[in-house]
C-alpha positions as CSV (number, residue, x, y, z in Angstrom):
1,M,12.0,35.5,7.2
2,S,14.6,37.5,5.1
3,E,14.2,41.4,4.3
4,A,14.1,39.9,0.5
5,V,10.6,37.8,1.1
6,A,9.4,40.6,3.4
7,S,9.3,42.8,0.4
8,N,7.4,40.9,-1.7
9,P,4.2,40.1,-2.6
10,I,1.9,37.0,0.0
11,Y,-0.4,35.3,-1.3
12,L,-2.8,33.0,0.4
13,L,-3.8,29.7,-1.8
14,D,-7.3,29.1,-0.3
15,S,-9.0,25.0,-1.3
16,F,-10.0,25.9,-4.6
17,A,-6.5,27.1,-5.5
18,L,-4.7,24.3,-4.3
19,L,-7.4,21.9,-6.0
20,A,-6.7,23.7,-9.4
21,Y,-3.2,23.1,-9.2
22,L,-3.8,19.6,-8.5
23,N,-6.2,18.7,-10.7
24,N,-4.6,20.8,-13.5
25,E,-8.6,22.1,-13.6
26,P,-8.3,26.1,-15.0
27,G,-6.4,28.1,-12.2
28,K,-3.8,25.9,-12.6
29,A,-1.1,27.8,-14.3
30,R,-0.9,30.5,-12.0
31,V,-1.2,28.9,-9.1
32,E,2.2,27.2,-10.5
33,A,4.0,30.7,-11.2
34,V,3.2,32.0,-7.9
35,L,4.7,28.9,-6.4
36,A,7.5,29.3,-9.3
37,L,7.7,32.7,-7.6
38,A,7.8,31.0,-4.2
39,E,10.6,29.0,-5.0
40,K,12.5,31.7,-5.9
41,R,11.2,33.6,-3.1
42,Q,10.1,36.1,-5.2
43,C,6.7,36.1,-3.2
44,Q,5.5,34.1,-0.2
45,A,2.9,31.1,-0.3
46,L,0.7,30.9,2.5
47,M,-2.1,28.4,3.4
48,C,-4.2,28.4,6.1
49,M,-4.2,24.6,7.5
50,I,-7.8,24.6,7.8
51,N,-8.2,25.2,4.2
52,L,-6.0,22.7,3.9
53,G,-8.3,20.0,5.9
54,E,-10.5,21.3,3.3
55,V,-8.4,19.7,0.1
56,L,-8.2,16.9,2.5
57,Y,-11.7,15.5,2.7
58,N,-12.7,16.5,-0.8
59,V,-10.0,14.3,-2.2
60,E,-11.0,11.8,0.3
61,R,-14.6,11.8,-0.7
62,R,-13.8,12.3,-4.4
63,R,-11.0,9.1,-4.6
64,G,-10.8,7.5,-0.8
65,F,-7.8,7.9,2.5
66,A,-4.4,6.8,0.5
67,A,-5.8,9.8,-2.5
68,A,-6.0,11.8,0.6
69,Q,-2.2,10.8,1.5
70,R,-0.5,11.6,-1.7
71,T,-2.5,15.4,-1.6
72,L,-1.0,15.8,2.6
73,V,2.6,14.4,0.7
74,L,2.5,16.8,-2.0
75,A,0.9,20.1,-0.3
76,E,4.0,19.7,1.9
77,S,6.6,19.6,-0.6
78,L,5.7,22.5,-2.3
79,P,6.9,25.8,-1.4
80,M,4.3,27.2,0.7
81,T,3.9,27.3,4.4
82,L,1.1,26.1,5.9
83,L,-0.7,28.4,8.1
84,E,-1.4,26.8,11.8
85,T,-4.9,27.6,14.0
86,T,-4.6,30.0,16.4
87,R,-6.8,30.9,19.1
88,A,-7.2,34.2,17.1
89,L,-7.6,32.9,13.9
90,V,-10.7,30.8,15.2
91,L,-12.2,33.4,17.0
92,D,-11.7,36.4,13.6
93,A,-13.1,33.5,11.2
94,A,-15.3,33.2,13.3
95,H,-16.8,37.0,12.8
96,I,-16.4,36.5,9.3
97,K,-18.6,33.9,9.2
98,A,-20.7,36.0,11.3
99,T,-20.8,38.9,9.4
100,Y,-20.3,37.3,5.8
101,P,-22.1,34.8,3.8
102,L,-18.6,32.6,3.9
103,S,-18.5,28.9,4.8
104,Y,-16.3,28.4,7.1
105,A,-13.1,27.2,5.8
106,D,-13.5,30.5,3.3
107,S,-13.0,32.8,6.5
108,F,-10.1,31.4,7.7
109,A,-8.7,32.2,4.6
110,V,-9.8,35.6,4.6
111,A,-9.1,35.8,8.4
112,A,-5.4,34.7,7.9
113,A,-5.3,36.9,5.4
114,L,-6.0,39.6,7.0
115,C,-3.1,38.7,9.5
116,Q,-1.0,38.7,6.5
117,K,-2.2,41.4,4.8
118,A,-2.0,38.8,1.8
119,T,-3.9,38.6,-1.7
120,V,-6.5,35.8,-1.2
121,L,-6.1,33.4,-5.1
122,T,-9.0,31.7,-6.1
123,G,-11.9,31.5,-8.0
124,D,-14.1,30.9,-5.3
125,P,-17.4,33.0,-6.3
126,E,-18.5,33.1,-2.2
127,F,-15.4,35.6,-2.3
128,E,-17.3,38.2,-4.1
129,T,-18.6,39.0,-1.4
130,I,-15.5,40.4,1.3
131,E,-13.5,41.8,-1.7
132,Q,-13.7,45.2,0.4
133,M,-12.1,43.6,3.0
134,V,-9.5,41.5,1.2
135,K,-7.6,41.6,-2.5
136,V,-8.7,39.1,-4.3
137,E,-6.4,37.8,-7.2
138,W,-9.2,36.4,-9.6
139,L,-8.5,32.3,-11.1
140,A,-10.9,30.9,-13.9
141,K,-13.6,29.3,-12.5
142,K,-14.6,25.5,-12.7
143,P,-18.7,24.3,-13.2
144,L,-19.4,23.3,-10.1
145,V,-19.7,19.5,-9.6
146,P,-21.8,18.1,-7.0
147,N,-20.4,15.4,-4.1
148,P,-20.7,11.9,-5.4
149,P,-23.1,10.4,-3.0
150,P,-21.4,7.5,-0.8
151,S,-22.2,4.5,-2.3
152,S,-25.7,1.8,-0.8
153,N,-24.7,-1.4,0.3
154,A,-26.8,-4.9,-0.1
155,S,-28.6,-3.4,3.1
156,G,-28.7,-0.3,2.2
157,T,-27.4,1.1,4.5
158,T,-24.4,3.6,3.7
159,A,-21.2,2.2,3.8
160,M,-17.7,3.8,2.3
161,S,-15.4,1.5,0.6
162,Y,-11.3,2.2,0.3
163,A,-10.0,-0.4,-0.7
164,A,-6.2,0.7,-1.2
165,N,-5.7,1.9,2.7
166,D,-5.9,-2.3,3.8
167,G,-9.2,-1.7,5.2
168,R,-9.3,0.0,8.5
169,Y,-11.2,2.8,7.2
170,R,-15.6,1.5,6.0
171,S,-17.5,3.0,8.1
172,G,-17.5,6.5,6.6
173,R,-16.2,7.7,10.0
174,S,-12.7,8.5,10.7
175,P,-11.2,6.5,13.3
176,A,-9.0,8.1,15.9
177,G,-4.8,7.8,15.0
178,M,-5.2,7.7,10.8
179,N,-1.6,7.4,9.3
180,W,-1.8,11.1,7.1
181,S,1.8,10.2,6.9
182,P,2.9,6.4,5.0
183,L,4.4,8.2,1.8
184,P,7.7,9.7,1.6
185,K,7.9,13.6,0.9
186,G,8.6,14.2,-2.5
187,S,6.8,10.8,-4.6
188,L,4.6,12.8,-6.1
189,E,3.9,15.8,-8.9
190,A,0.5,18.1,-9.7
191,G,-2.1,16.5,-11.7
192,R,-1.3,13.4,-10.9
193,L,-3.8,12.3,-7.8
């Protein structure tokens, strides 16, 4: 990391921020601005892998596995660093989760932001409870929409049907060895998932 980047602002995107960017939702313009600055090395943009996983399961749940694959390719092409989950980060996130009313994934964002001395970029109201602990830059809030229920087949049992992934994933359980990288990098644009 160069000295120029080290002295610039550091932003940690939570899942809310990345989903706003990907889905053309309120807050997208600010996320775009941060990513543009990161591309010019005028700031650092970070995201914890746990929060990327949160984005991926939300996309898969709503749009299917192929859309989650496209989202992964796009996220990995952005000018942001994906932070690996370390033992220390897990322990810090566990302590934060035990102490504050946050989701477990959001606890990782807070722990990573503390470790990196970053400002959390979010619109998630859960972060209101930790503003005394970590700096938060608020994005425009979007209305909450509940997750759609899984479809039911004729026998009444729950089944997930993702036609776009060649029929390998139909039971709602993630099989081991799922291929998350079938698409060439750079083949997608934000807002087109």
